[in-house]
GUPA-235813 format. One record per residue (C-alpha): residue number from 1; x negated, y, z negated. Coordinates in steps of 0.001 Angstrom, whole numbers, plus 500000, padded with zeros to 6 digits. Layout:
N
{num:NUM; xx:X; yy:Y; zz:Z}
...
END
This chain:
104
{num:1; xx:500408; yy:540789; zz:461872}
{num:2; xx:500168; yy:538274; zz:458845}
{num:3; xx:499054; yy:534592; zz:459152}
{num:4; xx:502808; yy:533895; zz:458811}
{num:5; xx:503401; yy:535778; zz:461749}
{num:6; xx:500883; yy:535169; zz:464250}
{num:7; xx:501414; yy:531110; zz:463273}
{num:8; xx:504778; yy:531390; zz:464581}
{num:9; xx:504048; yy:533324; zz:467633}
{num:10; xx:501909; yy:530704; zz:468160}
{num:11; xx:504256; yy:527952; zz:468007}
{num:12; xx:506862; yy:529847; zz:469642}
{num:13; xx:504655; yy:530264; zz:472414}
{num:14; xx:503590; yy:526193; zz:472551}
{num:15; xx:506869; yy:525019; zz:472833}
{num:16; xx:508098; yy:527355; zz:475299}
{num:17; xx:505694; yy:526123; zz:477733}
{num:18; xx:505750; yy:523090; zz:476817}
{num:19; xx:509158; yy:521985; zz:477994}
{num:20; xx:509318; yy:523405; zz:481625}
{num:21; xx:506839; yy:519960; zz:481840}
{num:22; xx:508990; yy:517282; zz:480135}
{num:23; xx:511878; yy:519147; zz:481973}
{num:24; xx:509768; yy:518645; zz:485905}
{num:25; xx:509350; yy:514716; zz:485027}
{num:26; xx:513073; yy:513556; zz:483764}
{num:27; xx:514108; yy:515823; zz:487104}
{num:28; xx:512058; yy:512723; zz:489109}
{num:29; xx:514384; yy:510581; zz:491373}
{num:30; xx:514937; yy:507059; zz:491032}
{num:31; xx:513946; yy:504621; zz:493973}
{num:32; xx:514708; yy:501752; zz:494097}
{num:33; xx:511882; yy:499145; zz:495913}
{num:34; xx:513230; yy:496790; zz:498146}
{num:35; xx:511343; yy:494499; zz:500823}
{num:36; xx:511415; yy:497218; zz:503614}
{num:37; xx:509895; yy:499328; zz:501535}
{num:38; xx:507350; yy:497017; zz:500510}
{num:39; xx:506309; yy:496317; zz:504301}
{num:40; xx:506404; yy:499466; zz:504737}
{num:41; xx:502730; yy:500079; zz:505686}
{num:42; xx:501312; yy:496609; zz:506506}
{num:43; xx:500333; yy:496212; zz:510647}
{num:44; xx:502384; yy:493841; zz:512264}
{num:45; xx:499532; yy:490487; zz:513131}
{num:46; xx:501735; yy:489934; zz:515925}
{num:47; xx:501873; yy:493287; zz:518098}
{num:48; xx:498644; yy:494291; zz:516872}
{num:49; xx:496090; yy:495153; zz:519344}
{num:50; xx:492060; yy:494443; zz:518849}
{num:51; xx:491068; yy:498226; zz:517982}
{num:52; xx:494180; yy:498335; zz:515306}
{num:53; xx:492883; yy:494577; zz:513551}
{num:54; xx:489144; yy:495646; zz:513596}
{num:55; xx:490207; yy:498337; zz:511341}
{num:56; xx:491021; yy:496442; zz:508463}
{num:57; xx:488241; yy:495812; zz:506390}
{num:58; xx:486681; yy:492434; zz:506735}
{num:59; xx:488216; yy:492268; zz:510284}
{num:60; xx:485541; yy:492402; zz:513119}
{num:61; xx:485756; yy:493040; zz:516788}
{num:62; xx:485091; yy:489051; zz:517420}
{num:63; xx:487779; yy:487487; zz:514637}
{num:64; xx:490453; yy:490297; zz:516021}
{num:65; xx:489777; yy:488947; zz:519383}
{num:66; xx:490107; yy:485945; zz:518680}
{num:67; xx:493441; yy:486418; zz:516694}
{num:68; xx:495210; yy:488740; zz:519539}
{num:69; xx:494268; yy:485572; zz:521484}
{num:70; xx:495015; yy:482717; zz:519269}
{num:71; xx:499084; yy:484791; zz:519223}
{num:72; xx:498723; yy:485092; zz:523170}
{num:73; xx:498211; yy:481235; zz:523827}
{num:74; xx:500683; yy:480019; zz:520793}
{num:75; xx:502691; yy:482319; zz:519819}
{num:76; xx:503937; yy:484871; zz:517499}
{num:77; xx:503007; yy:483561; zz:513658}
{num:78; xx:505687; yy:483490; zz:511854}
{num:79; xx:503420; yy:483352; zz:508254}
{num:80; xx:499842; yy:485086; zz:507528}
{num:81; xx:499263; yy:481396; zz:506460}
{num:82; xx:499039; yy:480422; zz:510279}
{num:83; xx:496181; yy:482521; zz:510535}
{num:84; xx:493375; yy:479644; zz:508884}
{num:85; xx:493974; yy:477564; zz:512512}
{num:86; xx:491803; yy:480413; zz:514037}
{num:87; xx:487728; yy:480095; zz:514133}
{num:88; xx:486416; yy:481469; zz:511625}
{num:89; xx:489220; yy:483002; zz:509468}
{num:90; xx:489546; yy:481053; zz:506273}
{num:91; xx:492196; yy:480822; zz:503494}
{num:92; xx:489786; yy:483039; zz:501187}
{num:93; xx:490137; yy:486056; zz:504320}
{num:94; xx:493550; yy:485349; zz:505095}
{num:95; xx:494217; yy:486154; zz:501035}
{num:96; xx:492600; yy:489280; zz:501272}
{num:97; xx:493990; yy:490288; zz:504952}
{num:98; xx:497630; yy:489585; zz:503122}
{num:99; xx:498138; yy:493062; zz:501192}
{num:100; xx:497132; yy:494744; zz:505048}
{num:101; xx:499294; yy:492543; zz:507363}
{num:102; xx:502417; yy:490841; zz:507707}
{num:103; xx:503995; yy:488328; zz:510685}
{num:104; xx:507327; yy:489584; zz:511543}
END
């Protein structure tokens, strides 16, 4: 085989092998993100128990129990910002918990 033929074969193989990988990327479906998808996977603080809340980093059993007790005494939270009314929970902790919790 001469050098030109070998180069042409290699080039053809490279092109042939790369085309399917581009096709896969182009065929991925487009998914619009709406509000319901943003809250998916978040724990509803109004329905969560102590055991569920303690699975979140930054919440130990005492703070989780304080949250559950507060909700039982005062009713459902309308916003996570209300968590600052609970002893031992400040704005910094609420900011850390926000990606994991929702108040619905």
